[in-house]
N, C-alpha and C positions, 0 to 999 in steps of 0.2 A: 287883164280884167280882174278886178277883185270883187269879192262878194261881201256885201254888208251883213252884219249880224242879223239873224232871224230870217234870212232868205231861204227859199225852198232848196232842199237837196234832192238827190236823185230818187229818194224814197217818197218824196212828197211832203215830208214833215220838216219843219224848221229845226235848226240845230239846237235852239233853246228848248223846244218841245221835247226832242229826243233825249236831251240830257236830263230834263226834269223827270221824264218817265223812268229813266234808269235809276235815278236817285230815289224816287218814290218806291220803285220795285225793291231796291235793296233795303230801304227802311221797313217796308212791309215784311220782307223776308226775316229781318232781325226780330221784329215783334213776334212773328209766328214761331220763330225758334225759341224765344223766351217762353211763350205760352206752352209750347210742347214740353220744354224742360220742367215747367212748373206742374204740368199735369202728370208727368211721369214720376218725378222724384218726390218721395215722401220726406226725404232728408232735407231737400231744399225748402219745402214748405215749413218744416220744423225750424230751420234756420231763420227764415223770414219772420215767422211768428215770434221767435225769440228776440229778433232785432226790433220788432215793433214794440214788444213789451218792455224792452230795455229803454227805448226812446220815451215811453210813458213815464219811466222812473227818473229820467234825466233832470227835470226841475227840482225834484227832492234832493238829488245829489248836489246840484248847484246851490240850493238853499243851505244844505249842511256845510258845504265849503265856505260859504259867505259867513255863516254863524261862527265857524272856527276862526276865520280871519278877524272877525269883530272881537271875539273873546281874547285872542292873542294881542290885539291892538289895545284893548282896555288894560290887560295885564302889563303891557309894555309902558303904557302911560303911567301906571301906578309905580312900577319899579324904576323906570327911567327918569323920573323926576317931573313928569307932567309936560306942560307946554313951554318949556324954556327954549326961546328962540334966539339966544345971544351967541349962537355958534357962527354967525356970519362975520 
């Protein structure tokens, strides 16, 4: 005799329910561990604050890199002869 999925086990809970409870418990445990670490460590808070501040500056860095590429492209077009496409 085989049991179908979701049937009652000896504890009265289905196998799907018990696996979901165990997964939710471990997720809750991980979140609580993270909260505990953040509340204890001043260093971790400092690292996270630094990370957030660096993410705020990321668009400016990307803009600076794009401007440098554009400037070098203009210089290359002037030095390299412009739009000569007879190389094919």
